[in-house]
C-alpha positions in Angstrom: 136.7 -101.2 -3.1 137.8 -97.8 -1.8 135.6 -94.6 -1.8 136.2 -90.9 -2.0 133.7 -88.6 -0.2 132.8 -85.6 -2.4 130.6 -82.5 -1.8 127.2 -83.0 -0.2 128.3 -86.1 1.6 128.1 -88.3 -1.5 130.7 -91.1 -1.6 132.1 -92.2 -4.9 134.2 -95.2 -5.8 137.9 -94.4 -6.0 139.8 -94.9 -9.2 141.4 -97.9 -7.5 138.3 -99.8 -8.4 138.8 -100.1 -12.1 135.9 -102.3 -13.0 133.5 -101.0 -15.7 130.7 -101.2 -13.3 132.5 -98.9 -10.9 133.1 -96.4 -13.6 129.5 -96.4 -14.5 128.5 -95.8 -10.9 131.1 -93.0 -10.6 129.7 -91.4 -13.8 126.2 -91.5 -12.3 127.4 -89.9 -9.1 129.2 -87.2 -11.0 126.1 -86.4 -13.0 124.1 -86.1 -9.8 126.6 -83.8 -8.3 126.7 -81.7 -11.4 122.9 -81.4 -11.5 122.9 -80.4 -7.8 125.5 -77.8 -8.4 123.7 -76.4 -11.3 120.5 -76.3 -9.3 122.2 -74.6 -6.4 123.9 -72.1 -8.8 120.5 -71.4 -10.3 118.9 -70.9 -6.9 121.7 -68.4 -5.9 121.2 -66.5 -9.1 117.4 -66.4 -8.5 118.0 -65.1 -5.0 120.2 -62.3 -6.4 117.8 -61.4 -9.1 114.9 -61.4 -6.6 116.8 -59.1 -4.3 117.6 -56.7 -7.1 113.9 -56.7 -8.2 112.7 -56.2 -4.6 115.1 -53.3 -4.2 113.9 -51.7 -7.4 110.2 -52.1 -6.4 111.0 -50.5 -3.0 112.7 -47.6 -4.7 109.9 -47.0 -7.2 107.3 -47.3 -4.4 109.1 -44.7 -2.2 109.5 -42.4 -5.2 105.8 -42.6 -6.1 104.8 -42.2 -2.5 106.9 -39.0 -2.3 105.3 -37.7 -5.5 101.8 -38.2 -3.9 102.7 -36.7 -0.6 104.5 -33.7 -1.9 102.6 -33.0 -5.1 102.2 -29.4 -5.9 99.8 -27.7 -8.3 100.9 -25.1 -10.7 100.3 -21.5 -9.5 97.1 -19.9 -10.5 97.8 -16.5 -11.9 94.3 -15.3 -10.9 94.5 -16.6 -7.3 95.7 -13.3 -5.9 95.1 -10.1 -7.8 97.0 -6.9 -6.8 94.7 -4.0 -7.4 96.2 -1.2 -9.6 98.7 -3.5 -11.3 97.9 -4.3 -14.9 99.8 -7.2 -16.5 101.6 -6.2 -19.7 99.6 -7.0 -22.8 96.5 -7.7 -20.8 93.3 -5.9 -22.1 92.2 -3.0 -19.9 88.6 -3.3 -18.8 86.9 -0.2 -17.6 85.3 -0.5 -14.2 81.6 -0.3 -14.3 80.3 1.9 -11.4 77.1 0.8 -9.7 74.2 3.0 -10.5 73.5 5.5 -7.8 69.9 5.4 -6.7 68.5 8.5 -5.0 67.9 8.2 -1.3 64.4 9.4 -1.8 63.7 6.5 -4.1 65.2 4.0 -1.7 63.1 5.4 1.2 60.0 4.4 -0.7 60.7 0.7 0.0 62.8 1.2 3.2 61.9 -0.8 6.4 61.7 0.8 9.8 62.1 -2.6 11.5 65.3 -3.2 9.5 66.4 0.3 10.4 66.1 -0.6 14.1 68.5 -3.5 13.5 71.0 -1.3 11.7 70.7 1.3 14.5 72.0 -1.3 17.0 75.5 -0.4 15.7 75.0 3.1 17.1 73.4 2.6 20.5 76.7 2.7 22.4 77.2 6.3 21.2 73.7 7.6 20.7 70.3 7.4 22.4 67.2 7.1 20.3 64.5 7.5 22.9 62.4 10.6 23.4 64.1 12.9 25.8 67.2 10.7 25.7 70.5 12.1 27.0 73.5 12.8 24.9 76.3 10.2 25.0 79.5 10.2 23.1 77.4 11.5 20.3 74.2 13.6 20.4 70.7 12.2 21.1 69.0 11.4 17.8 65.3 11.7 18.7 63.8 14.2 16.2 67.0 14.4 14.2 65.3 14.5 10.8 65.0 18.1 9.5 66.7 19.5 12.6 69.4 22.1 12.2 72.9 20.6 11.9 74.8 20.7 15.2 71.7 21.9 17.1 71.3 19.2 19.8 71.0 21.0 23.2 73.9 20.5 25.5 76.2 18.7 23.1 79.7 20.0 22.2 80.0 19.6 18.5 83.3 19.6 16.6 84.0 22.6 14.4 83.5 20.4 11.4 79.8 20.1 12.1 79.2 23.4 14.1 80.4 25.3 11.1 78.0 23.6 8.6 74.8 25.3 7.6 71.6 23.5 6.7 69.4 20.8 8.3 69.6 17.0 8.6 67.3 16.2 5.7 67.4 12.9 3.8 70.3 13.9 1.5 72.4 15.3 4.4 71.8 12.2 6.6 72.6 9.9 3.7 75.9 11.6 2.9 77.0 11.7 6.6 76.0 8.1 7.2 77.8 6.9 4.2 81.2 8.4 5.1 81.2 10.8 8.1 84.8 11.9 7.8 84.4 12.7 4.1 81.1 14.5 4.6 82.5 16.6 7.5 86.2 16.6 7.4 87.6 16.8 11.0 84.5 15.4 12.6 84.9 13.5 15.9 82.6 10.8 14.6 84.7 7.6 14.7 82.2 5.4 12.9 83.4 4.5 9.4 80.0 4.7 7.8 77.4 2.5 6.2 78.5 1.4 2.7 75.2 -0.2 1.7 72.7 2.4 0.5 69.8 0.1 1.5 71.1 0.1 5.1 71.2 3.9 5.1 67.7 4.1 3.7 66.4 1.8 6.4 68.0 3.7 9.3 66.9 7.1 7.9 63.4 5.7 7.7 63.7 4.7 11.4 65.1 8.1 12.4 62.2 9.8 10.5 59.8 7.9 12.7 61.4 9.3 15.9 59.3 12.4 16.3 56.4 13.6 18.3 
């Protein structure tokens, strides 16, 4: 009997062996080889399909990760409002001004102690002690009800030296709120106290600085 070696190292009987038994054995070997081939082909296809699926999963994962890392929120039109610009078609709302409380009324509940704290903003330019010397600005002891621009030995700007009147509550309130507006051309560099309560407190403190 002669044999022929096929794929996978399987030896099959050659056709030279023409007995029925040999044909049956060869048929069995061929069936085995075909089954192995189909299994290998199926394994190869599974590997290719798995590779494609894995590549697709990687792509989707990277895409989703990019969406998470670089996600942007829609712009909020109210996030930054430019004053004085009214959007077309938007309703115009009239600004409601805060009620102006007279300084004399605020002084009724003003605090001298709080006024001392507010006055700390001024100590680099003014002295508050009795007999204190003039600094960049005039000494402020006894300032309430004193004539405007009447501190001895201080050289006032023409903006103040040309003003008549005294430093009463109303005058002090106006000057402390906005010095340059109250006396245009003043050398006073301080921008002013915007809070009326702060002005009332420091005026109450200044009113206490007298003999």
